[in-house]
C-alpha positions in Angstrom: -38.0 63.6 -9.5 -36.0 66.1 -7.5 -35.7 66.1 -3.7 -36.8 69.7 -4.0 -40.4 68.4 -4.7 -40.6 67.0 -1.2 -38.4 69.4 0.7 -40.2 71.0 3.7 -40.3 74.5 2.3 -41.8 77.1 4.8 -44.1 79.9 3.9 -42.8 83.5 4.6 -43.2 85.0 8.1 -43.4 88.7 9.2 -40.0 90.4 9.4 -37.5 90.0 6.6 -38.5 90.6 3.0 -40.2 87.7 1.2 -37.6 87.5 -1.5 -34.8 87.2 1.1 -36.6 84.4 3.0 -37.1 82.4 -0.2 -33.4 83.0 -1.2 -32.2 81.9 2.3 -34.3 78.7 2.3 -33.0 77.6 -1.1 -29.4 78.6 -0.4 -29.6 76.8 3.0 -30.9 73.6 1.4 -28.0 73.7 -1.1 -25.4 74.5 1.7 -26.6 71.5 3.7 -26.5 69.2 0.7 -30.2 68.5 1.0 -30.3 69.6 -2.7 -27.5 68.2 -4.8 -25.7 69.8 -7.8 -27.7 69.3 -10.9 -31.1 68.8 -9.1 -34.0 70.7 -10.6 -35.6 73.5 -8.4 -39.4 73.8 -8.4 -40.8 75.9 -11.2 -41.5 79.5 -10.1 -45.2 79.0 -10.6 -45.4 75.8 -8.4 -43.0 77.2 -5.8 -45.1 80.4 -5.5 -48.3 78.4 -5.1 -46.7 76.1 -2.5 -45.4 79.1 -0.4 -48.5 81.3 -0.9 -46.5 84.2 -2.4 -46.4 86.1 -5.6 -44.6 84.4 -8.5 -42.5 87.6 -9.0 -41.0 87.0 -5.5 -39.8 83.5 -6.4 -38.4 84.8 -9.8 -36.5 87.5 -7.9 -35.1 85.0 -5.4 -34.0 82.7 -8.2 -32.3 85.7 -9.9 -30.2 86.2 -6.8 -29.2 82.5 -6.7 -28.3 82.6 -10.4 -26.2 85.8 -9.9 -24.3 84.3 -7.0 -23.6 80.9 -8.7 -25.8 78.7 -6.6 -28.2 78.0 -9.5 -28.1 77.9 -13.3 -31.0 78.3 -15.8 -31.6 76.0 -18.7 -33.9 77.6 -21.3 -37.1 75.7 -21.8 -36.2 73.4 -18.9 -36.1 75.3 -15.7 -33.7 76.3 -12.9 -31.2 73.8 -11.4 -28.7 73.7 -8.6 -25.4 74.6 -10.1 -23.2 71.6 -11.1 -20.1 73.5 -10.1 -20.3 75.1 -6.6 -16.5 75.7 -6.2 -16.9 79.4 -6.6 -19.4 79.8 -3.7 -19.1 79.4 0.0 -18.0 76.0 1.4 -20.9 73.6 1.6 -21.3 72.6 5.3 -24.0 72.9 8.0 -24.0 75.9 10.1 -21.7 75.7 13.1 -23.5 74.6 16.3 -24.1 77.2 18.9 -22.0 77.3 22.0 -23.4 75.0 24.7 -22.3 72.3 27.1 -21.6 68.9 25.4 -24.2 66.2 26.2 -23.4 63.7 28.8 -22.4 60.4 27.1 -23.6 57.3 28.9 -20.8 54.9 29.9 -22.2 52.1 27.7 -21.6 54.2 24.6 -18.0 53.2 24.9 -18.9 49.5 24.8 -21.1 50.1 21.8 -18.4 52.2 20.0 -16.2 49.1 20.2 -19.0 46.6 19.2 -18.7 46.9 15.4 -18.0 43.6 13.7 -15.1 43.4 11.2 -15.6 45.4 8.1 -17.1 43.2 5.4 -14.4 42.0 3.0 -14.6 42.5 -0.7 -15.9 39.5 -2.6 -12.5 38.8 -4.2 -10.9 38.2 -0.7 -10.5 34.4 -0.6 -11.4 32.6 2.6 -13.6 35.3 4.0 -15.9 33.8 6.6 -19.7 33.9 6.7 -20.1 33.6 2.9 -22.3 31.0 1.2 -22.9 29.6 -2.2 -26.2 28.8 -4.0 -26.0 26.5 -7.0 -28.1 27.0 -10.1 -30.9 24.8 -8.9 -31.3 26.7 -5.7 -31.1 30.1 -7.5 -33.7 29.0 -10.0 -36.0 27.7 -7.2 -35.6 30.9 -5.2 -36.5 32.9 -8.3 -39.7 30.9 -8.8 -40.6 31.3 -5.1 -40.1 35.0 -5.4 -42.2 35.3 -8.5 -45.1 33.4 -6.8 -44.9 35.6 -3.7 -45.0 38.7 -5.9 -47.9 37.5 -7.9 -50.0 36.9 -4.8 -49.6 39.9 -2.6 -51.9 38.9 0.3 -53.6 41.6 2.4 -51.1 40.8 5.2 -48.4 42.7 3.3 -50.4 45.9 3.5 -50.7 46.1 7.3 -49.0 45.1 10.5 -48.7 41.4 11.3 -47.7 39.1 14.1 -44.3 40.1 15.6 -43.4 36.4 15.9 -43.7 36.0 12.2 -46.1 34.3 9.8 -47.7 31.3 11.5 -47.4 29.0 8.5 -43.7 29.8 8.3 -43.2 29.2 12.0 -45.0 25.9 11.6 -42.6 24.9 8.7 -39.6 25.9 10.8 -40.8 23.9 13.8 -41.4 20.9 11.6 -37.9 21.2 10.2 -36.3 21.6 13.7 -38.1 18.6 15.1 -36.9 16.4 12.2 -33.4 17.8 11.8 -32.3 18.8 15.3 -34.7 17.0 17.8 -36.0 20.3 19.0 -39.2 20.1 21.0 -41.5 22.9 20.0 -44.8 24.2 18.7 -45.3 27.0 16.2 -46.3 29.4 18.9 -42.8 29.0 20.5 -41.0 30.0 17.3 -40.1 33.7 16.8 -38.8 34.8 13.4 -35.8 37.1 13.8 -33.3 38.8 11.5 -30.7 36.2 12.4 -28.9 34.5 15.3 -27.4 37.8 16.6 -30.8 39.4 16.7 -32.2 36.5 18.7 -29.3 36.6 21.2 -29.9 40.4 21.7 -33.6 39.8 22.3 -32.8 37.0 24.8 -30.3 39.3 26.6 -32.9 42.1 26.8 -35.5 39.8 28.4 -33.3 37.8 30.7 -30.8 40.2 32.1 -30.6 43.3 34.1 -27.6 45.4 35.2 -25.0 43.4 37.0 -26.4 39.9 36.3 -23.7 37.3 35.9 -23.6 35.3 32.7 -21.3 32.7 31.2 -20.0 32.7 27.7 -17.2 30.6 26.1 -13.6 31.7 25.9 -12.7 32.1 23.1 -16.2 33.1 21.9 -18.2 35.1 19.5 -17.4 38.8 20.0 -20.8 40.1 18.9 -22.4 38.1 21.7 -19.9 39.5 24.2 -20.7 43.1 23.1 -24.4 42.5 23.3 -24.1 41.2 26.9 -21.8 44.0 27.9 -24.2 46.6 26.4 -26.9 45.2 28.7 -24.6 45.7 31.7 -24.0 42.0 32.3 -21.1 40.7 34.4 -19.5 38.3 32.0 -17.6 35.2 33.1 -15.5 33.8 30.3 -15.6 30.1 30.7 -12.7 28.2 29.1 -13.2 25.5 26.5 -11.3 22.3 25.9 -11.7 19.5 23.4 -15.0 18.6 24.9 -16.4 22.1 24.8 -17.2 24.6 27.6 -15.7 23.6 30.9 -18.9 23.7 33.1 -17.0 23.0 36.3 -15.0 26.2 35.8 -18.2 28.2 35.5 -19.7 26.6 38.6 -16.6 27.3 40.6 -16.5 31.0 39.8 -20.0 32.0 38.9 -22.4 29.3 40.0 -25.2 31.9 40.5 -25.0 33.0 36.8 -28.3 34.0 35.3 -27.7 32.7 31.7 -25.1 30.7 29.8 -24.6 31.6 26.1 -23.1 28.6 24.3 -22.4 27.2 20.8 -22.6 23.5 21.5 -22.9 22.1 17.9 -19.9 23.9 16.6 -18.0 26.0 19.1 -17.2 29.4 17.8 -14.4 29.8 16.8 -12.6 26.5 17.5 -15.2 24.1 16.1 -15.4 21.3 18.6 -18.8 19.8 19.5 -19.9 19.9 23.1 -19.7 16.3 24.4 -22.8 14.5 25.7 -21.3 14.5 29.2 -20.8 18.2 29.2 -24.3 18.7 27.8 -25.9 16.9 30.7 -23.6 18.7 33.1 -24.6 22.1 31.7 -28.3 21.2 31.9 -28.0 19.9 35.5 -26.3 23.2 36.5 -29.1 25.3 34.9 -31.8 23.3 36.6 -30.1 23.5 40.0 -29.3 27.2 39.7 -32.6 28.3 38.1 -30.6 29.6 35.2 -31.3 29.7 31.4 -29.2 28.5 28.5 -29.1 30.3 25.1 -28.1 27.6 22.5 -26.7 29.2 19.4 -27.0 26.4 16.9 -25.5 28.3 14.0 -24.3 26.2 10.9 -25.8 23.1 12.5 -27.1 22.1 9.0 -23.6 21.4 7.8 -22.2 18.2 9.5 -19.8 16.1 7.4 -19.3 12.9 9.4 -21.3 11.0 11.9 -24.7 11.8 13.3 -25.2 15.2 15.0 -25.7 15.2 18.8 -29.2 16.1 19.9 -29.8 19.7 20.5 -29.5 20.9 24.1 -33.1 22.1 23.8 -34.3 18.6 22.9 -32.3 17.0 25.7 -33.8 19.5 28.1 -37.4 19.1 26.9 -37.6 22.8 26.1 -37.8 23.9 29.7 -34.6 26.0 30.2 -33.1 26.4 26.8 -33.7 29.2 24.3 -32.8 27.7 20.9 -31.3 30.0 18.3 -30.8 29.3 14.6 -30.3 31.2 11.4 -31.2 30.8 7.7 -28.6 33.4 6.8 -25.9 30.7 6.8 -28.1 27.9 5.4 -29.2 30.1 2.5 -27.4 33.5 2.2 -26.5 36.3 4.6 -28.4 38.9 2.6 -31.6 37.1 3.5 -31.5 38.4 7.1 -33.7 35.8 8.6 -33.3 33.5 11.6 -35.4 32.1 14.4 -35.5 31.4 18.1 -37.5 28.8 20.0 -38.7 30.1 23.3 -39.5 28.1 26.4 -43.3 28.5 26.9 -43.0 30.7 30.1 -40.8 33.2 28.1 -42.5 33.1 24.7 -44.8 36.1 25.3 -42.0 38.3 26.7 -39.6 37.4 24.0 -42.2 38.1 21.3 -43.0 41.5 22.9 -39.4 42.4 23.0 -39.0 41.5 19.4 -42.0 43.7 18.6 -40.5 46.7 20.4 -37.3 46.4 18.5 -38.6 46.5 14.9 -42.3 45.6 15.1 -42.3 42.5 12.8 -40.3 40.5 10.3 -40.8 41.4 6.6 -43.9 39.7 5.3 -42.8 39.4 1.7 -39.5 37.7 2.6 -41.4 35.3 4.8 -43.7 34.4 2.0 -40.7 33.6 -0.3 -39.0 31.5 2.4 -42.3 29.7 3.2 -42.8 28.8 -0.5 -39.1 27.6 -0.7 -39.7 25.3 2.3 -43.1 24.0 1.1 -41.8 23.1 -2.4 -39.0 21.0 -0.8 -36.2 23.2 -2.1 -34.7 24.0 1.3 -34.1 20.3 2.2 -32.7 19.6 -1.2 -30.4 22.7 -1.0 -29.1 21.6 2.4 -28.3 18.1 1.1 -26.4 19.4 -1.9 -24.5 22.0 0.1 -23.4 19.4 2.6 -21.7 17.5 -0.2 -20.3 20.7 -1.8 -19.0 22.2 1.4 -17.4 18.9 2.5 -15.5 18.9 -0.8 -14.5 22.5 -0.4 -13.4 21.9 3.2 -11.3 18.9 2.1 -9.7 20.8 -0.8 -8.8 23.7 1.5 -7.4 21.4 4.2 -5.4 19.5 1.6 -3.9 22.6 0.0 -2.9 24.0 3.4 -1.2 20.8 4.5 0.7 20.4 1.2 1.7 24.0 0.7 1.9 25.4 4.3 2.3 22.2 6.3 5.6 23.5 7.8 3.9 26.6 9.1 0.4 25.5 9.9 -1.3 22.6 11.7 -4.8 22.2 10.2 -7.8 21.2 12.4 -10.3 19.7 10.0 -13.8 20.2 11.5 -16.7 17.7 11.3 -19.2 20.6 11.0 -19.5 24.2 10.1 -18.3 26.6 7.4 -14.8 27.4 8.6 -11.6 25.7 9.7 -8.8 26.6 12.0 -5.1 26.4 11.1 -2.8 26.8 14.1 0.6 28.4 13.8 3.5 26.0 14.4 6.6 27.1 16.3 5.3 30.4 17.7 4.7 33.6 15.7 1.8 36.1 15.8 -1.4 35.2 14.0 -2.2 39.0 13.9 1.0 39.5 11.9 0.0 36.7 9.5 -3.5 38.1 9.2 -2.1 41.5 8.2 0.4 40.0 5.7 -2.4 37.9 4.2 -4.7 41.0 3.9 -1.9 42.8 2.1 -1.8 39.9 -0.4 -5.5 40.0 -1.0 -6.4 37.0 1.2 -8.7 37.1 4.2 -7.8 35.0 7.3 -8.9 35.9 10.8 -6.5 35.7 13.8 -8.2 33.8 16.6 -6.0 35.1 19.4 -8.1 38.3 19.6 -11.1 36.3 20.4 -9.7 35.1 23.8 -10.5 37.1 26.9 -9.0 35.4 29.9 -7.8 32.0 28.7 -4.3 31.9 27.3 -4.7 32.7 23.6 -3.7 30.2 20.9 -2.2 31.5 17.7 -4.3 30.4 14.8 -6.1 31.4 11.7 -9.8 31.0 10.8 -10.5 30.4 7.1 -13.9 30.3 5.5 -14.4 27.6 2.9 -18.2 27.7 2.3 -18.2 30.8 0.0 -15.7 29.6 -2.6 -15.8 26.8 -5.1 -13.5 23.8 -4.7 -11.4 24.8 -7.7 -10.4 28.1 -5.9 -8.9 26.5 -2.8 -5.4 25.4 -4.1 -4.8 28.7 -6.0 -6.0 30.6 -3.0 -3.6 28.9 -0.6 -0.8 29.5 -3.2 -1.7 33.2 -3.0 -1.6 33.0 0.9 1.7 31.3 0.8 3.1 34.0 -1.5 1.8 36.7 0.9 3.6 34.9 3.8 6.8 34.7 1.9 6.8 30.9 1.7 
């Protein structure tokens, strides 16, 4: 098929000769790259019928295009866009007319800066956000996919519930009650494209221009950009070894509308919010009439000791919007997460989700539901905990043995990354650049601080690379750093 078959060709109008109008249309499509070199043009008979003109007019227009090098003829095959357009005018859209430039809203600048780091090539060791699926999980996923494709229900051929498939929401709520102590019903669960999507939905519903919010410092930059794009007044609350310092937030912004936190595994430093701080945060929210957005990313992967109960469970589901993702539990290309809405907000959050992209993809939901129902998700999580723990330990051991003079390794109890702090000063940004030049991906954490004094450290991902790659990867990092 050629794009010429669906190009919006226009019939001739009064004025210029018909042949010239056909010639200008085809030449314009080529100039604008709507038709690519080597693409077949419509046959003269079909083109004439489509335009409502005599076939001789199309043939004459094609003759002009052939003569000027825009097209070539292939006997017995048809007429094609020339594969070599170097001899004709430069291919570019027509220059815009003279007019005043459009006024650019102030928030465009914030969104211009909101792009996340460019995805790293697969060969970049220690890239964050990567996962691994073993052969059993891949085989199970393939079977779930085949079953979903064999039974294409009518729901796939129309619009469906913007909250997501109810059976999947029930499965997610069962999982969250068992694994995280979340108090919820299926009608409170909203399927999203991931945790960031859920955070954006919550910000749209809860905030208006100038509303004050808390977020952790250092914190997740995409959350900060989403809040800034909504016009929020952000207070960056410092964190210590117990997590977010609630007293600092109360002192400066007691009237904040929402607190955005990562209590299970603080991003990026990795500490768990202590029980005392959890109760302090919930008490503030109740007294202030505020909301809490609990981003529980990577909560599935805890390597020692029982996990603390979710904020949402401690609160009884009254003031906490619980956010989670399957993209880290399974694989980022899945693009599926969830949020658990307090009952008073459930309708508004679902409607906001509908306005953004109507509904989650039904076929993907069917695959995930089958994966849950067959017990594969729980089994996968159990295996990944063991594998990721071994990968974490291998990375930490290699860093300590090879770069112990340069780095102080903070081994996390949970999550998919670890932090290695620079000893004796130095710039983590310079180390990041040197590592990148050596083909290794480490992320400088100093750029994630906003108001708190920045620490110099590196974030390394261990979840996306087998245990056997850790020591050679650290050797490569050491070589890049000249050690």
